[in-house]
N, CA, C and O atoms as a Maestro MAE file, in Angstrom:
{
 s_m_m2io_version
 :::
 2.0.0
}

f_m_ct {
 s_m_title
 :::
 protein
 m_atom[316] {
  # First column is atom index #
  i_m_mmod_type
  r_m_x_coord
  r_m_y_coord
  r_m_z_coord
  i_m_residue_number
  s_m_chain_name
  s_m_pdb_residue_name
  s_m_pdb_atom_name
  i_m_atomic_number
  :::
  1 25 0.829 -1.027 -0.176 1 A "UNK " " N  " 7
  2 3 -0.157 -0.138 -0.127 1 A "UNK " " CA " 6
  3 2 1.039 1.196 0.153 1 A "UNK " " C  " 6
  4 15 0.628 2.246 -0.341 1 A "UNK " " O  " 8
  5 25 2.187 1.308 0.730 2 A "UNK " " N  " 7
  6 3 3.118 2.096 0.745 2 A "UNK " " CA " 6
  7 2 3.357 2.544 -0.833 2 A "UNK " " C  " 6
  8 15 3.062 3.694 -1.159 2 A "UNK " " O  " 8
  9 25 3.669 2.006 -1.397 3 A "UNK " " N  " 7
  10 3 4.091 2.242 -3.000 3 A "UNK " " CA " 6
  11 2 2.854 2.714 -3.677 3 A "UNK " " C  " 6
  12 15 3.053 3.610 -4.497 3 A "UNK " " O  " 8
  13 25 1.606 2.316 -3.525 4 A "UNK " " N  " 7
  14 3 0.510 3.061 -4.077 4 A "UNK " " CA " 6
  15 2 0.756 4.817 -3.805 4 A "UNK " " C  " 6
  16 15 1.072 5.720 -4.579 4 A "UNK " " O  " 8
  17 25 0.397 4.789 -2.099 5 A "UNK " " N  " 7
  18 3 0.774 6.128 -1.530 5 A "UNK " " CA " 6
  19 2 2.150 6.997 -2.103 5 A "UNK " " C  " 6
  20 15 2.143 8.227 -2.142 5 A "UNK " " O  " 8
  21 25 3.146 6.299 -2.473 6 A "UNK " " N  " 7
  22 3 4.195 7.208 -3.080 6 A "UNK " " CA " 6
  23 2 4.141 7.674 -4.718 6 A "UNK " " C  " 6
  24 15 4.800 8.566 -5.251 6 A "UNK " " O  " 8
  25 25 2.798 6.471 -5.539 7 A "UNK " " N  " 7
  26 3 2.757 6.929 -6.795 7 A "UNK " " CA " 6
  27 2 1.776 8.068 -6.597 7 A "UNK " " C  " 6
  28 15 1.781 8.940 -7.466 7 A "UNK " " O  " 8
  29 25 0.902 8.190 -5.540 8 A "UNK " " N  " 7
  30 3 -0.012 9.051 -5.595 8 A "UNK " " CA " 6
  31 2 0.439 10.314 -5.201 8 A "UNK " " C  " 6
  32 15 -0.197 11.351 -5.391 8 A "UNK " " O  " 8
  33 25 1.904 10.218 -4.467 9 A "UNK " " N  " 7
  34 3 2.445 11.550 -4.004 9 A "UNK " " CA " 6
  35 2 3.620 12.156 -4.845 9 A "UNK " " C  " 6
  36 15 4.300 13.167 -4.673 9 A "UNK " " O  " 8
  37 25 3.624 10.800 -6.200 10 A "UNK " " N  " 7
  38 3 4.392 11.819 -7.198 10 A "UNK " " CA " 6
  39 2 3.840 12.730 -8.197 10 A "UNK " " C  " 6
  40 15 4.485 13.397 -9.006 10 A "UNK " " O  " 8
  41 25 2.439 12.677 -8.033 11 A "UNK " " N  " 7
  42 3 1.700 13.647 -8.815 11 A "UNK " " CA " 6
  43 2 2.132 15.147 -8.361 11 A "UNK " " C  " 6
  44 15 2.434 15.515 -7.225 11 A "UNK " " O  " 8
  45 25 2.079 15.929 -9.582 12 A "UNK " " N  " 7
  46 3 2.588 16.972 -9.610 12 A "UNK " " CA " 6
  47 2 1.632 17.941 -8.284 12 A "UNK " " C  " 6
  48 15 0.416 18.095 -8.401 12 A "UNK " " O  " 8
  49 25 2.382 18.486 -7.143 13 A "UNK " " N  " 7
  50 3 1.289 19.217 -6.250 13 A "UNK " " CA " 6
  51 2 1.045 18.400 -5.211 13 A "UNK " " C  " 6
  52 15 0.749 18.947 -4.149 13 A "UNK " " O  " 8
  53 25 1.100 17.098 -5.256 14 A "UNK " " N  " 7
  54 3 0.556 16.583 -4.158 14 A "UNK " " CA " 6
  55 2 1.970 16.581 -2.938 14 A "UNK " " C  " 6
  56 15 3.180 16.702 -3.134 14 A "UNK " " O  " 8
  57 25 1.285 16.413 -1.838 15 A "UNK " " N  " 7
  58 3 2.549 16.511 -0.622 15 A "UNK " " CA " 6
  59 2 2.341 15.308 0.133 15 A "UNK " " C  " 6
  60 15 3.360 14.916 0.703 15 A "UNK " " O  " 8
  61 25 1.198 14.537 0.318 16 A "UNK " " N  " 7
  62 3 1.333 13.156 1.201 16 A "UNK " " CA " 6
  63 2 -0.057 12.921 0.953 16 A "UNK " " C  " 6
  64 15 -0.963 13.591 0.456 16 A "UNK " " O  " 8
  65 25 0.038 11.799 1.434 17 A "UNK " " N  " 7
  66 3 -1.398 10.847 1.381 17 A "UNK " " CA " 6
  67 2 -1.317 9.838 2.535 17 A "UNK " " C  " 6
  68 15 -0.200 9.499 2.926 17 A "UNK " " O  " 8
  69 25 -2.438 9.326 3.117 18 A "UNK " " N  " 7
  70 3 -2.676 8.418 3.669 18 A "UNK " " CA " 6
  71 2 -3.933 7.683 3.896 18 A "UNK " " C  " 6
  72 15 -4.893 8.452 3.937 18 A "UNK " " O  " 8
  73 25 -4.229 6.472 4.053 19 A "UNK " " N  " 7
  74 3 -5.579 5.654 4.516 19 A "UNK " " CA " 6
  75 2 -5.776 5.408 6.053 19 A "UNK " " C  " 6
  76 15 -5.052 4.874 6.894 19 A "UNK " " O  " 8
  77 25 -7.011 5.986 6.117 20 A "UNK " " N  " 7
  78 3 -7.447 5.567 7.331 20 A "UNK " " CA " 6
  79 2 -8.330 4.844 7.722 20 A "UNK " " C  " 6
  80 15 -9.212 4.717 6.873 20 A "UNK " " O  " 8
  81 25 -8.571 4.082 9.004 21 A "UNK " " N  " 7
  82 3 -10.119 3.615 9.157 21 A "UNK " " CA " 6
  83 2 -11.031 4.794 9.314 21 A "UNK " " C  " 6
  84 15 -10.678 5.969 9.416 21 A "UNK " " O  " 8
  85 25 -12.532 4.212 9.319 22 A "UNK " " N  " 7
  86 3 -13.553 5.255 9.456 22 A "UNK " " CA " 6
  87 2 -13.700 6.089 10.779 22 A "UNK " " C  " 6
  88 15 -14.218 7.198 10.907 22 A "UNK " " O  " 8
  89 25 -12.975 5.087 11.969 23 A "UNK " " N  " 7
  90 3 -12.625 6.104 13.262 23 A "UNK " " CA " 6
  91 2 -11.363 6.732 13.514 23 A "UNK " " C  " 6
  92 15 -10.978 7.285 14.544 23 A "UNK " " O  " 8
  93 25 -10.798 6.570 12.460 24 A "UNK " " N  " 7
  94 3 -9.521 7.607 12.661 24 A "UNK " " CA " 6
  95 2 -8.209 7.177 12.721 24 A "UNK " " C  " 6
  96 15 -7.278 7.960 12.534 24 A "UNK " " O  " 8
  97 25 -8.002 5.653 13.038 25 A "UNK " " N  " 7
  98 3 -6.650 4.973 12.959 25 A "UNK " " CA " 6
  99 2 -5.995 5.150 11.647 25 A "UNK " " C  " 6
  100 15 -6.708 4.982 10.658 25 A "UNK " " O  " 8
  101 25 -4.522 5.521 11.444 26 A "UNK " " N  " 7
  102 3 -3.826 5.431 10.357 26 A "UNK " " CA " 6
  103 2 -3.592 4.113 10.121 26 A "UNK " " C  " 6
  104 15 -3.174 3.336 10.979 26 A "UNK " " O  " 8
  105 25 -3.931 3.729 8.607 27 A "UNK " " N  " 7
  106 3 -3.412 2.424 8.095 27 A "UNK " " CA " 6
  107 2 -2.063 2.117 7.598 27 A "UNK " " C  " 6
  108 15 -1.269 1.243 7.946 27 A "UNK " " O  " 8
  109 25 -1.965 3.297 6.452 28 A "UNK " " N  " 7
  110 3 -0.664 3.335 5.794 28 A "UNK " " CA " 6
  111 2 -0.521 4.845 5.721 28 A "UNK " " C  " 6
  112 15 -1.548 5.512 5.841 28 A "UNK " " O  " 8
  113 25 0.669 5.466 5.534 29 A "UNK " " N  " 7
  114 3 0.695 6.864 5.493 29 A "UNK " " CA " 6
  115 2 1.988 7.233 4.393 29 A "UNK " " C  " 6
  116 15 2.808 6.318 4.317 29 A "UNK " " O  " 8
  117 25 2.232 8.231 3.683 30 A "UNK " " N  " 7
  118 3 3.240 8.809 3.412 30 A "UNK " " CA " 6
  119 2 3.059 10.444 3.082 30 A "UNK " " C  " 6
  120 15 2.696 11.075 2.090 30 A "UNK " " O  " 8
  121 25 3.514 10.807 4.471 31 A "UNK " " N  " 7
  122 3 3.335 12.126 4.812 31 A "UNK " " CA " 6
  123 2 4.763 13.082 4.735 31 A "UNK " " C  " 6
  124 15 5.818 12.449 4.718 31 A "UNK " " O  " 8
  125 25 4.809 14.058 4.705 32 A "UNK " " N  " 7
  126 3 5.970 14.903 4.539 32 A "UNK " " CA " 6
  127 2 6.286 14.981 6.105 32 A "UNK " " C  " 6
  128 15 5.522 14.774 7.047 32 A "UNK " " O  " 8
  129 25 7.436 15.286 6.104 33 A "UNK " " N  " 7
  130 3 8.380 15.653 7.761 33 A "UNK " " CA " 6
  131 2 7.462 16.485 8.586 33 A "UNK " " C  " 6
  132 15 6.990 17.447 7.979 33 A "UNK " " O  " 8
  133 25 7.108 16.348 9.793 34 A "UNK " " N  " 7
  134 3 6.651 17.246 10.457 34 A "UNK " " CA " 6
  135 2 4.842 17.193 10.653 34 A "UNK " " C  " 6
  136 15 4.114 17.915 11.334 34 A "UNK " " O  " 8
  137 25 4.536 16.110 9.816 35 A "UNK " " N  " 7
  138 3 2.898 16.124 9.592 35 A "UNK " " CA " 6
  139 2 2.860 14.706 10.168 35 A "UNK " " C  " 6
  140 15 3.381 13.706 9.673 35 A "UNK " " O  " 8
  141 25 1.974 14.814 11.584 36 A "UNK " " N  " 7
  142 3 1.864 13.525 12.145 36 A "UNK " " CA " 6
  143 2 0.566 12.517 11.337 36 A "UNK " " C  " 6
  144 15 -0.482 12.812 10.761 36 A "UNK " " O  " 8
  145 25 1.251 11.242 11.641 37 A "UNK " " N  " 7
  146 3 -0.320 10.498 10.581 37 A "UNK " " CA " 6
  147 2 -1.294 10.418 11.659 37 A "UNK " " C  " 6
  148 15 -2.419 10.480 11.163 37 A "UNK " " O  " 8
  149 25 -1.338 10.304 12.966 38 A "UNK " " N  " 7
  150 3 -2.338 9.951 13.787 38 A "UNK " " CA " 6
  151 2 -3.276 11.375 13.860 38 A "UNK " " C  " 6
  152 15 -4.504 11.355 13.950 38 A "UNK " " O  " 8
  153 25 -2.596 12.396 13.812 39 A "UNK " " N  " 7
  154 3 -3.387 14.010 13.864 39 A "UNK " " CA " 6
  155 2 -3.991 13.969 12.494 39 A "UNK " " C  " 6
  156 15 -5.197 14.208 12.426 39 A "UNK " " O  " 8
  157 25 -3.350 13.707 11.415 40 A "UNK " " N  " 7
  158 3 -3.937 13.760 10.183 40 A "UNK " " CA " 6
  159 2 -5.183 12.556 9.598 40 A "UNK " " C  " 6
  160 15 -6.083 12.650 8.763 40 A "UNK " " O  " 8
  161 25 -4.888 11.849 10.162 41 A "UNK " " N  " 7
  162 3 -5.684 10.481 10.391 41 A "UNK " " CA " 6
  163 2 -7.590 11.011 11.115 41 A "UNK " " C  " 6
  164 15 -8.728 10.985 10.647 41 A "UNK " " O  " 8
  165 25 -7.055 11.365 12.237 42 A "UNK " " N  " 7
  166 3 -7.938 11.871 13.299 42 A "UNK " " CA " 6
  167 2 -8.906 13.011 12.361 42 A "UNK " " C  " 6
  168 15 -10.134 12.977 12.439 42 A "UNK " " O  " 8
  169 25 -8.242 13.925 11.554 43 A "UNK " " N  " 7
  170 3 -8.642 14.962 11.166 43 A "UNK " " CA " 6
  171 2 -9.627 14.580 10.026 43 A "UNK " " C  " 6
  172 15 -10.781 14.972 9.857 43 A "UNK " " O  " 8
  173 25 -8.852 13.683 9.256 44 A "UNK " " N  " 7
  174 3 -9.843 13.103 7.687 44 A "UNK " " CA " 6
  175 2 -10.907 12.457 8.234 44 A "UNK " " C  " 6
  176 15 -11.969 12.825 7.730 44 A "UNK " " O  " 8
  177 25 -11.049 11.349 9.364 45 A "UNK " " N  " 7
  178 3 -11.975 10.615 9.823 45 A "UNK " " CA " 6
  179 2 -13.026 11.564 10.179 45 A "UNK " " C  " 6
  180 15 -14.195 11.422 9.822 45 A "UNK " " O  " 8
  181 25 -12.527 12.687 10.997 46 A "UNK " " N  " 7
  182 3 -13.700 13.772 11.569 46 A "UNK " " CA " 6
  183 2 -14.657 14.554 10.246 46 A "UNK " " C  " 6
  184 15 -15.882 14.674 10.210 46 A "UNK " " O  " 8
  185 25 -13.855 14.921 9.432 47 A "UNK " " N  " 7
  186 3 -14.217 15.321 8.504 47 A "UNK " " CA " 6
  187 2 -15.171 14.701 7.620 47 A "UNK " " C  " 6
  188 15 -16.207 15.258 7.257 47 A "UNK " " O  " 8
  189 25 -14.828 13.596 7.291 48 A "UNK " " N  " 7
  190 3 -15.479 12.358 6.331 48 A "UNK " " CA " 6
  191 2 -16.826 12.006 7.062 48 A "UNK " " C  " 6
  192 15 -17.826 11.668 6.429 48 A "UNK " " O  " 8
  193 25 -16.792 12.111 8.486 49 A "UNK " " N  " 7
  194 3 -18.189 11.919 9.165 49 A "UNK " " CA " 6
  195 2 -19.284 12.552 9.330 49 A "UNK " " C  " 6
  196 15 -20.453 12.235 9.550 49 A "UNK " " O  " 8
  197 25 -18.288 14.209 9.080 50 A "UNK " " N  " 7
  198 3 -19.358 15.648 9.141 50 A "UNK " " CA " 6
  199 2 -19.881 15.495 7.525 50 A "UNK " " C  " 6
  200 15 -21.083 15.475 7.262 50 A "UNK " " O  " 8
  201 25 -18.957 15.403 6.604 51 A "UNK " " N  " 7
  202 3 -19.628 15.529 5.357 51 A "UNK " " CA " 6
  203 2 -20.715 14.494 5.021 51 A "UNK " " C  " 6
  204 15 -21.818 14.694 4.513 51 A "UNK " " O  " 8
  205 25 -20.035 13.103 5.504 52 A "UNK " " N  " 7
  206 3 -21.196 12.364 5.316 52 A "UNK " " CA " 6
  207 2 -22.757 12.423 6.028 52 A "UNK " " C  " 6
  208 15 -23.780 12.104 5.421 52 A "UNK " " O  " 8
  209 25 -22.722 12.813 7.183 53 A "UNK " " N  " 7
  210 3 -23.729 13.208 7.947 53 A "UNK " " CA " 6
  211 2 -24.571 14.195 7.430 53 A "UNK " " C  " 6
  212 15 -25.788 14.141 7.606 53 A "UNK " " O  " 8
  213 25 -23.897 15.304 6.660 54 A "UNK " " N  " 7
  214 3 -24.520 16.581 5.903 54 A "UNK " " CA " 6
  215 2 -25.184 15.800 4.907 54 A "UNK " " C  " 6
  216 15 -26.406 15.877 5.029 54 A "UNK " " O  " 8
  217 25 -24.854 15.175 4.094 55 A "UNK " " N  " 7
  218 3 -25.027 14.545 2.584 55 A "UNK " " CA " 6
  219 2 -26.422 13.672 3.082 55 A "UNK " " C  " 6
  220 15 -27.407 13.604 2.347 55 A "UNK " " O  " 8
  221 25 -26.377 13.114 4.228 56 A "UNK " " N  " 7
  222 3 -27.533 12.386 4.758 56 A "UNK " " CA " 6
  223 2 -28.805 13.151 4.975 56 A "UNK " " C  " 6
  224 15 -29.934 12.760 4.681 56 A "UNK " " O  " 8
  225 25 -28.447 14.394 5.578 57 A "UNK " " N  " 7
  226 3 -29.319 15.317 6.553 57 A "UNK " " CA " 6
  227 2 -29.995 16.085 5.124 57 A "UNK " " C  " 6
  228 15 -31.132 16.502 5.346 57 A "UNK " " O  " 8
  229 25 -29.610 16.284 4.031 58 A "UNK " " N  " 7
  230 3 -29.538 16.910 2.594 58 A "UNK " " CA " 6
  231 2 -30.297 15.704 2.064 58 A "UNK " " C  " 6
  232 15 -31.001 16.007 1.101 58 A "UNK " " O  " 8
  233 25 -30.353 14.514 2.389 59 A "UNK " " N  " 7
  234 3 -31.181 13.365 1.461 59 A "UNK " " CA " 6
  235 2 -30.280 13.230 0.212 59 A "UNK " " C  " 6
  236 15 -30.818 12.999 -0.871 59 A "UNK " " O  " 8
  237 25 -28.993 13.357 0.299 60 A "UNK " " N  " 7
  238 3 -28.074 12.818 -0.923 60 A "UNK " " CA " 6
  239 2 -27.843 11.587 -0.701 60 A "UNK " " C  " 6
  240 15 -28.010 11.051 0.394 60 A "UNK " " O  " 8
  241 25 -27.360 10.923 -1.909 61 A "UNK " " N  " 7
  242 3 -26.879 9.648 -1.927 61 A "UNK " " CA " 6
  243 2 -25.546 9.556 -1.054 61 A "UNK " " C  " 6
  244 15 -25.077 10.687 -0.920 61 A "UNK " " O  " 8
  245 25 -24.892 8.715 -0.507 62 A "UNK " " N  " 7
  246 3 -23.794 8.382 0.094 62 A "UNK " " CA " 6
  247 2 -22.503 8.978 -0.407 62 A "UNK " " C  " 6
  248 15 -22.209 8.703 -1.570 62 A "UNK " " O  " 8
  249 25 -21.774 9.664 0.203 63 A "UNK " " N  " 7
  250 3 -20.701 10.510 -0.062 63 A "UNK " " CA " 6
  251 2 -19.492 9.791 -0.607 63 A "UNK " " C  " 6
  252 15 -18.974 8.848 -0.008 63 A "UNK " " O  " 8
  253 25 -19.046 10.273 -1.784 64 A "UNK " " N  " 7
  254 3 -17.910 9.481 -2.460 64 A "UNK " " CA " 6
  255 2 -16.632 10.437 -2.660 64 A "UNK " " C  " 6
  256 15 -15.541 10.014 -3.041 64 A "UNK " " O  " 8
  257 25 -16.857 11.542 -2.408 65 A "UNK " " N  " 7
  258 3 -15.984 12.445 -2.237 65 A "UNK " " CA " 6
  259 2 -15.973 13.992 -1.605 65 A "UNK " " C  " 6
  260 15 -16.703 14.858 -2.088 65 A "UNK " " O  " 8
  261 25 -14.917 14.309 -0.280 66 A "UNK " " N  " 7
  262 3 -15.215 15.539 0.007 66 A "UNK " " CA " 6
  263 2 -14.104 16.234 0.136 66 A "UNK " " C  " 6
  264 15 -13.135 15.663 0.635 66 A "UNK " " O  " 8
  265 25 -13.998 17.555 -0.263 67 A "UNK " " N  " 7
  266 3 -12.720 18.367 -0.146 67 A "UNK " " CA " 6
  267 2 -12.777 19.687 0.731 67 A "UNK " " C  " 6
  268 15 -13.775 20.407 0.718 67 A "UNK " " O  " 8
  269 25 -11.808 19.929 1.390 68 A "UNK " " N  " 7
  270 3 -11.436 21.201 2.076 68 A "UNK " " CA " 6
  271 2 -10.388 22.107 1.211 68 A "UNK " " C  " 6
  272 15 -9.487 21.527 0.605 68 A "UNK " " O  " 8
  273 25 -10.493 23.408 1.158 69 A "UNK " " N  " 7
  274 3 -9.678 23.937 0.623 69 A "UNK " " CA " 6
  275 2 -9.113 25.217 1.359 69 A "UNK " " C  " 6
  276 15 -9.865 26.044 1.874 69 A "UNK " " O  " 8
  277 25 -8.099 25.294 1.368 70 A "UNK " " N  " 7
  278 3 -7.099 26.390 1.951 70 A "UNK " " CA " 6
  279 2 -6.448 27.577 0.702 70 A "UNK " " C  " 6
  280 15 -6.617 27.361 -0.498 70 A "UNK " " O  " 8
  281 25 -5.872 28.538 1.100 71 A "UNK " " N  " 7
  282 3 -5.060 29.194 -0.014 71 A "UNK " " CA " 6
  283 2 -4.101 28.286 -0.343 71 A "UNK " " C  " 6
  284 15 -3.794 28.279 -1.536 71 A "UNK " " O  " 8
  285 25 -3.457 27.406 0.476 72 A "UNK " " N  " 7
  286 3 -1.734 26.724 0.139 72 A "UNK " " CA " 6
  287 2 -2.194 25.342 -0.008 72 A "UNK " " C  " 6
  288 15 -1.386 24.635 -0.610 72 A "UNK " " O  " 8
  289 25 -3.398 24.690 0.421 73 A "UNK " " N  " 7
  290 3 -3.531 23.230 0.163 73 A "UNK " " CA " 6
  291 2 -5.282 22.811 -0.069 73 A "UNK " " C  " 6
  292 15 -6.302 23.486 0.066 73 A "UNK " " O  " 8
  293 25 -5.084 21.614 -0.407 74 A "UNK " " N  " 7
  294 3 -6.526 20.862 -0.511 74 A "UNK " " CA " 6
  295 2 -6.205 19.429 0.207 74 A "UNK " " C  " 6
  296 15 -5.196 18.725 0.253 74 A "UNK " " O  " 8
  297 25 -7.546 19.314 0.757 75 A "UNK " " N  " 7
  298 3 -7.502 18.029 1.440 75 A "UNK " " CA " 6
  299 2 -8.749 17.053 0.870 75 A "UNK " " C  " 6
  300 15 -9.910 17.456 0.952 75 A "UNK " " O  " 8
  301 25 -8.498 16.019 0.409 76 A "UNK " " N  " 7
  302 3 -9.847 15.036 -0.198 76 A "UNK " " CA " 6
  303 2 -9.974 14.220 0.520 76 A "UNK " " C  " 6
  304 15 -9.083 13.712 1.200 76 A "UNK " " O  " 8
  305 25 -11.246 13.908 0.500 77 A "UNK " " N  " 7
  306 3 -11.647 12.810 1.755 77 A "UNK " " CA " 6
  307 2 -12.628 11.910 0.651 77 A "UNK " " C  " 6
  308 15 -13.490 12.461 -0.034 77 A "UNK " " O  " 8
  309 25 -12.427 10.868 0.616 78 A "UNK " " N  " 7
  310 3 -12.581 9.457 0.128 78 A "UNK " " CA " 6
  311 2 -13.108 8.697 0.647 78 A "UNK " " C  " 6
  312 15 -12.420 8.320 1.595 78 A "UNK " " O  " 8
  313 25 -14.605 7.862 0.549 79 A "UNK " " N  " 7
  314 3 -15.151 6.860 1.566 79 A "UNK " " CA " 6
  315 2 -14.949 5.793 0.647 79 A "UNK " " C  " 6
  316 15 -15.243 4.641 0.964 79 A "UNK " " O  " 8
  :::
 }
 m_bond[315] {
  # First column is bond index #
  i_m_from
  i_m_to
  i_m_order
  :::
  1 1 2 1
  2 2 3 1
  3 3 4 2
  4 3 5 1
  5 5 6 1
  6 6 7 1
  7 7 8 2
  8 7 9 1
  9 9 10 1
  10 10 11 1
  11 11 12 2
  12 11 13 1
  13 13 14 1
  14 14 15 1
  15 15 16 2
  16 15 17 1
  17 17 18 1
  18 18 19 1
  19 19 20 2
  20 19 21 1
  21 21 22 1
  22 22 23 1
  23 23 24 2
  24 23 25 1
  25 25 26 1
  26 26 27 1
  27 27 28 2
  28 27 29 1
  29 29 30 1
  30 30 31 1
  31 31 32 2
  32 31 33 1
  33 33 34 1
  34 34 35 1
  35 35 36 2
  36 35 37 1
  37 37 38 1
  38 38 39 1
  39 39 40 2
  40 39 41 1
  41 41 42 1
  42 42 43 1
  43 43 44 2
  44 43 45 1
  45 45 46 1
  46 46 47 1
  47 47 48 2
  48 47 49 1
  49 49 50 1
  50 50 51 1
  51 51 52 2
  52 51 53 1
  53 53 54 1
  54 54 55 1
  55 55 56 2
  56 55 57 1
  57 57 58 1
  58 58 59 1
  59 59 60 2
  60 59 61 1
  61 61 62 1
  62 62 63 1
  63 63 64 2
  64 63 65 1
  65 65 66 1
  66 66 67 1
  67 67 68 2
  68 67 69 1
  69 69 70 1
  70 70 71 1
  71 71 72 2
  72 71 73 1
  73 73 74 1
  74 74 75 1
  75 75 76 2
  76 75 77 1
  77 77 78 1
  78 78 79 1
  79 79 80 2
  80 79 81 1
  81 81 82 1
  82 82 83 1
  83 83 84 2
  84 83 85 1
  85 85 86 1
  86 86 87 1
  87 87 88 2
  88 87 89 1
  89 89 90 1
  90 90 91 1
  91 91 92 2
  92 91 93 1
  93 93 94 1
  94 94 95 1
  95 95 96 2
  96 95 97 1
  97 97 98 1
  98 98 99 1
  99 99 100 2
  100 99 101 1
  101 101 102 1
  102 102 103 1
  103 103 104 2
  104 103 105 1
  105 105 106 1
  106 106 107 1
  107 107 108 2
  108 107 109 1
  109 109 110 1
  110 110 111 1
  111 111 112 2
  112 111 113 1
  113 113 114 1
  114 114 115 1
  115 115 116 2
  116 115 117 1
  117 117 118 1
  118 118 119 1
  119 119 120 2
  120 119 121 1
  121 121 122 1
  122 122 123 1
  123 123 124 2
  124 123 125 1
  125 125 126 1
  126 126 127 1
  127 127 128 2
  128 127 129 1
  129 129 130 1
  130 130 131 1
  131 131 132 2
  132 131 133 1
  133 133 134 1
  134 134 135 1
  135 135 136 2
  136 135 137 1
  137 137 138 1
  138 138 139 1
  139 139 140 2
  140 139 141 1
  141 141 142 1
  142 142 143 1
  143 143 144 2
  144 143 145 1
  145 145 146 1
  146 146 147 1
  147 147 148 2
  148 147 149 1
  149 149 150 1
  150 150 151 1
  151 151 152 2
  152 151 153 1
  153 153 154 1
  154 154 155 1
  155 155 156 2
  156 155 157 1
  157 157 158 1
  158 158 159 1
  159 159 160 2
  160 159 161 1
  161 161 162 1
  162 162 163 1
  163 163 164 2
  164 163 165 1
  165 165 166 1
  166 166 167 1
  167 167 168 2
  168 167 169 1
  169 169 170 1
  170 170 171 1
  171 171 172 2
  172 171 173 1
  173 173 174 1
  174 174 175 1
  175 175 176 2
  176 175 177 1
  177 177 178 1
  178 178 179 1
  179 179 180 2
  180 179 181 1
  181 181 182 1
  182 182 183 1
  183 183 184 2
  184 183 185 1
  185 185 186 1
  186 186 187 1
  187 187 188 2
  188 187 189 1
  189 189 190 1
  190 190 191 1
  191 191 192 2
  192 191 193 1
  193 193 194 1
  194 194 195 1
  195 195 196 2
  196 195 197 1
  197 197 198 1
  198 198 199 1
  199 199 200 2
  200 199 201 1
  201 201 202 1
  202 202 203 1
  203 203 204 2
  204 203 205 1
  205 205 206 1
  206 206 207 1
  207 207 208 2
  208 207 209 1
  209 209 210 1
  210 210 211 1
  211 211 212 2
  212 211 213 1
  213 213 214 1
  214 214 215 1
  215 215 216 2
  216 215 217 1
  217 217 218 1
  218 218 219 1
  219 219 220 2
  220 219 221 1
  221 221 222 1
  222 222 223 1
  223 223 224 2
  224 223 225 1
  225 225 226 1
  226 226 227 1
  227 227 228 2
  228 227 229 1
  229 229 230 1
  230 230 231 1
  231 231 232 2
  232 231 233 1
  233 233 234 1
  234 234 235 1
  235 235 236 2
  236 235 237 1
  237 237 238 1
  238 238 239 1
  239 239 240 2
  240 239 241 1
  241 241 242 1
  242 242 243 1
  243 243 244 2
  244 243 245 1
  245 245 246 1
  246 246 247 1
  247 247 248 2
  248 247 249 1
  249 249 250 1
  250 250 251 1
  251 251 252 2
  252 251 253 1
  253 253 254 1
  254 254 255 1
  255 255 256 2
  256 255 257 1
  257 257 258 1
  258 258 259 1
  259 259 260 2
  260 259 261 1
  261 261 262 1
  262 262 263 1
  263 263 264 2
  264 263 265 1
  265 265 266 1
  266 266 267 1
  267 267 268 2
  268 267 269 1
  269 269 270 1
  270 270 271 1
  271 271 272 2
  272 271 273 1
  273 273 274 1
  274 274 275 1
  275 275 276 2
  276 275 277 1
  277 277 278 1
  278 278 279 1
  279 279 280 2
  280 279 281 1
  281 281 282 1
  282 282 283 1
  283 283 284 2
  284 283 285 1
  285 285 286 1
  286 286 287 1
  287 287 288 2
  288 287 289 1
  289 289 290 1
  290 290 291 1
  291 291 292 2
  292 291 293 1
  293 293 294 1
  294 294 295 1
  295 295 296 2
  296 295 297 1
  297 297 298 1
  298 298 299 1
  299 299 300 2
  300 299 301 1
  301 301 302 1
  302 302 303 1
  303 303 304 2
  304 303 305 1
  305 305 306 1
  306 306 307 1
  307 307 308 2
  308 307 309 1
  309 309 310 1
  310 310 311 1
  311 311 312 2
  312 311 313 1
  313 313 314 1
  314 314 315 1
  315 315 316 2
  :::
 }
}
């Protein structure tokens, strides 16, 4: 799985990637130095649940992809 994450990170502009359980435990990660996998995993799982809950309240189908964007970065969350 680490090889897959390394290939994802080879895409121009990608800085890191990780796979987490729905409850926020990191399974695999390839993150830049200084970015803690457990912290990032918890954030991703929390945001994924919030987006999925919101989609359910809005009567939308199951979440496939969520995104948070700042001036410097984008965070993609996939179910």
